[in-house]
Structures are given as structure tokens and as C-alpha cells.
C-alpha positions, 0 to 999 in steps of 0.5 A: 832274840825270836827267830822270825818264820821265815829264819826258821826256813831257812835255818831248817833248809840248812840242817837238811842240806847238812844232814844230807851229806853227814855233816853236823849244823852246830859245827858249822854254824858255830864256824860261822862265828870265826868267819870274816865278812866278805870284801870284793878283794877277797872274792875276785882275789884281787891282790893275787890277780894283779901280781900277775902281770909280771914283766920280763923286761924293762919296757912299758909297753910289755905290760899291756902285751901280757895284760892283754893276752892274760885277759883273753886266757880269761875269756878262753876259760868262761867259753870253755864253761860255756861249752862244758854245760852243753856238753854234760846236761841231760836233758838238751833242749834247743832254748838251752843249746840257744842260750849257751851258743849265743854266750859263746858268740858275744865271747868272741865277738868281744875278742874280736874287736879287742885287739886294737887295744895291743895292736894301738896299746904298743908301739912297734919300736918297744914290741920287737925290742921284748919280743926277743925275750919270748923266744921260743915261747907263742901264744902258739902255746894257749891250751885252753884254746885248743881245748875250744876247738875240741869241744867245739867240733869233731876232730876230724875238722880239726885235720890238716886239710890236705889231709883231711879226707884220707884221714876221714875214717881213720879212728887211731888218736895219735895219727890225729892229732899228729894230722892236726892243723896246727901241727904244721905250724911246729914242724920244720917244713923239709924234715918234718922234725918237730921244733922246741915249741912243739915238744914241749907244749906237747909234753904238758898237754898232750895227754890231757888233749887226747884224753879231753877229745876221747871225752868229747867224741860225742858231746861237742858243740856239733854233735848235741846240735845233732842231737837237736829234733832236725826241725829244731836244728832248721831253725833260721836263728840257730842256723845263724847263730851257728854260723855266726860262731864258726865264721868269728870263732875261724875267719874273723877271730883269726884275721883281728890275730893275723892284721895285729901280728902283720902290723908288727911282724911286718913293720919292717923292711926284713921279714920276721918270724914268730917269736915260735919259729913259724911261718906264720902268715901261712899258718895263721891264715884261714884260707889255708887253714881251713878250719871250720867247725860246722861245715855241713851248714855252708854250702860249697862255694862258701867252703871253698872260699872260706878266709877268701873275703 
């Protein structure tokens, strides 16, 4: 068999690539003789993926709950993938930044409009039964969601709104971490004692969170936006996209989650706590959280009325 000019060029390029990393081309080509042809199910790992939905009860609607949250985590992974590209690119351009920002926004637009899948996909009766087996676990413990927050803005913007101004010049990461807005949901309101939920969450992820925050201190989404020229920062389309991402993540997505929780937990005559034990209404509502990724892009009136619409 005579190789075409295109095949010869391809083989030459492969040889150059392998030699550059100290690999023998002949060995790699021989390995192709024994490799299996690629299939969709092998590439996507379909069997592994579809075996991750393990119910704790016999209630069928629990499958909807598990599947929906796993889909959320997969989307969160894609969001972090885009944030990482913005963070790591050496020569940032406005076009590249806009492209990645629009991808981030599309993911959260999809997440925001998806809550009805879970809300209308489970009966209140079944949910109120299987949720007891989740205690003390909670969606509060989504590490990827916390990383998205850290990757989107400076940590000061994630501090509990009651303490934010007093800590604006604080540089101790431990003190800042202890005053993140979501810490309040994991502490006893009278004693300040951390719940089992929060202790376990920190045991598993705190060190990773602190490392991530330090790494992204000058390359989170807001920091990289500020690296653009003043003219690029004032671009109306970019400003609209920045505000849309901020509002979608910190108001619309949160409120969609809030209303879904309200649909189930306020369905009876007796108020119900979240599975992690938090005062979920006060913790979740954006008007209490006052979590805003890009406060400099909003008017004082908009900041004061955050989450009230």
C-alpha cells in the first residue's frame, strides 16, 4: 500500500509530536493494532454514569431528585471549566472574555429555568417522605457551587453583608472564611456553634477552598474584567452580559431554588426545616444574602433593593 502525501504529512507530524516528549513513534503505532475502536458508550462512559443514581428509599420520585441534582453538578463542572479558561489565559482579549462570559450565562439561564423539572416531577407526599433519609445532608454542601462563587468575584463580596464593611481591609483568609455569607446557615443563631452539616463540609473541603481562593485572588472573573481597557469595560454589550450573569446567579437562580423549596416545605401547616437544619428562608433569599459579584456595576438604589423584586 502506498501512502498518500496527506498520510505522510500526518505521520511526520505525529513523529515530531512524540519525539518532542521523548516517545518512540513505532511503539505508539504498534499499539494502535491492539486498541479497540471507539464507541459512544465508551467515550461518554454511559454505563458508569447511569449507575450513579442510587436511591435510599423505594419511593420512585426520589430518582428525579437524585438525577436532577447530579445534572446540576455536571453543569457546575462546565461553569468551572469556563471560569478556569478565563483565569488561566495569558493574553486576555475582550472578545475571548465575552465569549466565555456568555457561555457562563447560558449555563445559569438553563439552570434557572430547569427547577420546574424537579418541582413538577415529584409529588409533595413522596418528597416529604424520602427527604428524611437525606438528613443531615444538604445542597448547601455543593463544593462546586462554592468554587463558582470564589471564581466569579473577590472574597469580600461573599462576606456576610452584616460584617462586610468591617472586614473590607481584612487579609487573614481564616477570618474571611469564617464570615462568608453561607456560614450563617450552618451555625446556631444563639450560640454560634457550627452544625454537623457545616463541620463535615469544612472537614472535606475547607483546605481546598482556601487554596482556591488564594489562587483566584487576582484571576477571578471580576479581576480579569478589570484588566480590560477602560473603553472595553464600558462596552454596553459587555456590561449587560456582566450584569445579567450577576443577577441570574445571585437572584434568579437563587429564587428559582427558593420557590422550589417553598413548594415542598411550605406545603403543610407545620413549618419544616431544611435537611441540614438551616433557617432556609432567611439563608436562601437574596435580599438577606446580599451576595453580589460585581457591586461596582450596579447603582446604589439597585444594591439597596437587591433581591426585593
